[in-house]
C-alpha positions as CSV (number, residue, x, y, z in Angstrom):
1,X,-24.2,19.6,-23.0
2,X,-23.2,22.6,-25.0
3,X,-19.5,21.7,-24.7
4,X,-20.0,18.0,-25.5
5,X,-20.1,16.0,-28.6
6,X,-23.5,17.4,-29.7
7,X,-21.7,20.7,-30.5
8,X,-19.8,19.1,-33.3
9,X,-22.3,19.8,-36.1
10,X,-22.5,23.5,-35.1
11,X,-18.7,24.0,-35.1
12,X,-18.4,25.2,-38.7
13,X,-21.0,27.9,-38.1
14,X,-19.4,28.9,-34.9
15,X,-16.1,29.3,-36.6
16,X,-17.7,31.5,-39.2
17,X,-19.3,33.6,-36.5
18,X,-16.0,34.0,-34.7
19,X,-15.5,35.5,-31.2
20,X,-18.5,36.9,-29.5
21,X,-21.5,35.9,-27.4
22,X,-24.0,33.2,-28.5
23,X,-27.3,33.1,-26.8
24,X,-29.8,30.2,-27.1
25,X,-33.3,30.1,-25.9
26,X,-33.8,26.4,-25.1
27,X,-37.6,26.8,-25.0
28,X,-37.8,28.0,-28.6
29,X,-34.5,27.2,-30.2
30,X,-33.9,30.8,-31.2
31,X,-30.3,31.9,-31.4
32,X,-28.6,35.3,-31.1
33,X,-25.0,36.2,-31.8
34,X,-23.9,39.5,-30.2
35,X,-27.6,40.3,-29.6
36,X,-28.5,39.9,-33.3
37,X,-30.8,37.0,-34.4
38,X,-29.2,34.2,-36.4
39,X,-30.7,31.1,-37.8
40,X,-31.1,28.2,-35.3
41,X,-28.0,26.1,-34.9
42,X,-28.0,22.4,-34.7
43,X,-27.0,22.6,-31.0
44,X,-30.0,24.8,-30.3
45,X,-32.3,22.1,-31.7
46,X,-30.5,19.5,-29.5
47,X,-30.9,21.6,-26.4
48,X,-34.6,22.2,-27.0
49,X,-35.2,18.5,-27.7
50,X,-33.2,17.4,-24.6
51,X,-35.1,19.9,-22.4
52,X,-38.5,18.7,-23.6
53,X,-37.5,15.0,-23.0
54,X,-36.0,15.8,-19.6
55,X,-39.1,17.7,-18.5
56,X,-41.4,14.9,-19.7
57,X,-39.2,12.2,-17.9
58,X,-39.6,14.2,-14.6
59,X,-43.3,14.9,-15.2
60,X,-42.8,18.6,-15.3
61,X,-45.0,20.5,-17.7
62,X,-43.3,22.8,-20.2
63,X,-45.5,25.6,-19.1
64,X,-43.8,25.4,-15.7
65,X,-40.6,26.8,-17.3
66,X,-40.7,30.6,-17.9
67,X,-37.2,30.8,-19.2
68,X,-34.4,28.4,-20.2
69,X,-31.4,30.2,-21.6
70,X,-27.8,29.5,-22.4
71,X,-25.2,32.2,-22.9
72,X,-21.8,31.2,-24.3
73,X,-18.9,33.7,-24.7
74,X,-16.8,32.3,-27.5
75,X,-13.1,33.4,-27.9
76,X,-11.5,32.0,-31.1
77,X,-7.9,31.8,-32.1
78,X,-5.9,29.6,-34.5
79,X,-3.1,27.5,-33.3
80,X,-0.5,25.1,-35.0
81,X,-1.5,21.5,-34.9
82,X,1.4,20.6,-32.6
83,X,0.0,23.0,-29.9
84,X,-3.3,21.2,-29.5
85,X,-4.2,20.6,-25.9
86,X,-6.2,17.4,-26.2
87,X,-5.3,14.0,-27.8
88,X,-8.4,14.0,-30.0
89,X,-8.5,12.3,-33.4
90,X,-10.7,14.0,-36.0
91,X,-12.3,11.7,-38.5
92,X,-14.0,12.4,-41.9
93,X,-15.1,9.6,-44.2
94,X,-13.5,7.0,-41.8
95,X,-10.1,8.7,-42.3
96,X,-8.1,10.7,-39.8
97,X,-8.0,14.5,-40.5
98,X,-4.8,16.4,-39.9
99,X,-4.3,20.1,-40.8
100,X,-1.5,22.6,-40.3
101,X,-3.7,24.7,-38.0
102,X,-6.6,24.2,-35.6
103,X,-9.4,26.5,-34.3
104,X,-9.2,26.9,-30.6
105,X,-12.3,28.2,-28.9
106,X,-12.4,29.1,-25.2
107,X,-16.0,28.9,-24.1
108,X,-17.5,30.5,-21.0
109,X,-21.1,29.2,-20.5
110,X,-23.8,30.4,-18.2
111,X,-27.2,28.8,-18.2
112,X,-30.4,29.6,-16.4
113,X,-33.7,27.8,-16.0
114,X,-36.5,29.8,-14.4
115,X,-39.8,28.6,-12.9
116,X,-42.3,30.4,-10.8
117,X,-40.7,28.8,-7.7
118,X,-37.0,28.9,-8.4
119,X,-34.1,30.0,-10.5
120,X,-31.5,27.3,-11.4
121,X,-28.2,28.5,-12.8
122,X,-24.9,27.1,-13.7
123,X,-21.5,28.1,-15.2
124,X,-19.0,26.0,-17.1
125,X,-15.8,26.7,-19.0
126,X,-14.2,24.6,-21.7
127,X,-11.7,24.8,-24.5
128,X,-12.6,23.1,-27.8
129,X,-10.2,22.6,-30.7
130,X,-10.9,21.3,-34.2
131,X,-9.6,21.5,-37.8
132,X,-11.0,24.1,-40.1
133,X,-13.9,22.7,-42.2
134,X,-14.5,19.8,-39.7
135,X,-16.9,18.2,-39.6
136,X,-17.9,18.7,-43.2
137,X,-21.5,19.8,-43.5
């Protein structure tokens, strides 16, 4: 979920933060960047809300979860537009956005959900690219 469309509204903040490690507590929505607290990102709210809805749907009480964390190692670079790796179209105000350069962010995610009975963990890698300033906040 972190590497999907719900990340879009957090991309301007991630670009400002730059390369480093983002940690999100999905139970509380608290965020840390390189171990320092930062204001909650839109994606942290999305993750917290999704977790609550998923637990409710599966009739699992929130108290059954002792920890639900996401750690994302972000590695930023800038690339020329013609080197983008995905055929995405970026829209703003119903018009296509094209810039000379793009942000490229390699993401290495690790997530963990812990109950008193089990530890569920996963890993995922992705590369996201977007124009500076997109989407406008």
